[in-house]
N, C-alpha and C positions, 0 to 999 in steps of 0.2 A: 254513635258509637255502636256495636253491637257485640254480642256474645252469644255462641251457640254450647248450652251444655251437652256434654257426652257422655251417655251412660258408661261406658267403657273406661271414662276418664275422672267418675266421680270422686274419687278420693284424693284426686291431684287438683280438682277444682274447687278450692276454698274462697271462701267469700275476700278473702286476701288476693289471690291469684286472677278471680274474676273481675274485683274492681282494679286491681294494677293493669289487667289487659286493657279496661275501659281507659284509663288515666294513659296509657302509651298511645291509645289512638287519638284522644283528644291532644294532647301534649304534642304527639308527632304532626297534626296539622296545624299547629300553631307557627305563626312566624318567630317569636320569642318567647322563650320558657321565662315562666314567672321566676323571679329570684326566690319566692318560699318554697317552690318546688326543688332547685337546684340546690339550694340551702339544705333543706331535707334529705336530699340523696346524699350529698357530700358528708353530713353528720352520721348517718348511716353506715357509710363506707368506712368512717374512722372508727366505729364502733368495734368491739372484740369481735372476731371474726368476719368482719365486713359483712353483717347479715343485710337483708334489704328492709325496706320499710315495712313495718305492720300494719296490719288492719286500721288502726286510729289516725296513723299518720297518713295512709292513703285517703281514708276519708277525709281528712281535712284538706288535703292537696287536690281531691274533686269538688270539693267544696268552694275552694280558691277558685279553680278555672271555671266552674260552671256558675259561680254567681253573678259574673260578668257576662254571660255570653246566653244566648240560647242554644239549648243542648237536648238532643234526643239520644235516649239510652233504650235499646231493645235487647231484651235476654230472651232467647227462644228455647224450647224445650226443658222448660222450668221444673216441669215433675220429674227431671232426670238428674237433678241436683240431690246431693244427700242432704236430708231433712236437717241434719245439724248445721250443715252448711246455709240453708234456705234462712234459717231462722236469725244468724248473723249478717246474713246478705240483705235482708229486709229491713232488720235493724239500722244498717247503714245506709240504706236507699232512702229510709226515713228522714236520717239526719241531713243527707245530702239536700232531699227535696226540702227542707226547712231553712236551708239558705240560700237555696236557687229557686226563686220564683218563676223562672223561665225553662226550668228543665221539665221534660215531660219523659215517663218511663213507660213502656210496652211491655209488658210481661204476656210471654206464649206459653201454654200449658194446658194440661188437661183437667177437666172438672174437680178432680179430689183434692188440688192443691188452691181451690178458690177460698175457703174459710180462712187457712193460714195468710192469705194475702190481704184479705178485708179486715184481719185481728190486727195484723202488723201494720197495715197504711191506713188506718180507720178515715172515712170521710173522704177520701181521696180516690178513690177507685171506681172505675167505669167499668164494667164486663160485658164484652162482646163476643157473642158465639162467632166461629167462623169454622168453614171445613168443606169438604167436597160431598158432592151427593152420592149417594148408593151408586149411580149411573156411571157418573165419571169415575168411580173406583174400579167398576166392571169394565168399564172401557180401558182404564190403564191396565188392569190384568190381562186382558184380552190382546192388546199389544204386546205387553211382556211374552205372554205365552205364546204368541206368532213369533216371537224373535229365539224361542227355545232350540240350542243346537243339537239336541237330543229328543225331536219330537216322538219317537217311537217308545221313550220311558214312561208316555202318560196315556193313559186310556182315556175313554169320553167320561167315565166314572168320576175318575179324579180330578177333572179338568171342571167338572158340574160341581163338586163338591168345592173346589177351590174357590169358583166363582160366586159360590152361595156363602160360605163360611168367612171370608175374609172380609167382605164389605159388613157383614154382620157383627164382626168383632171390632170395626174402627169405630172408639171413640170419640166422641165431640172433642174439639180444639177450643180455648176461649184466649182471646186478649185482654189482657186488664190494663189499662191506661191509667195513670198514675199521675197526678199533678197537684 
């Protein structure tokens, strides 16, 4: 199961919508949907206004399906998630891990979210730095600049500045493995 957080959609990407997406992925791969999940959705459909499952319901359903199988969850661009949603999401992931010993969660993000992840998932986190080297970034930028359809719009000094400044500003990325 995987989810990529998008800065442009951070208001819509609540803990419930993210975990709901993960639930759809895992249930979509099952031969038969567990009765508890079918029942929960039916109950929600009968509620006033036919609302969807709420966060606690989604967490329970994820606990149901992940407690009996080996599951891998990957959440990319963690730092793009709104802070209010990150807290609820980390608390929910902690609940899922508590009942699903074979579940592994990988969170990818920038260094400034490290303390929050380690605080909410204490003793369960391994941090691994990942990223490209400065040379890799320069090579990629050169390739992209060579593809420019209006090369006359850029002089040598601007190109030199791009090749210097962008690799400097690239921050490290980390993967947090939670189990």
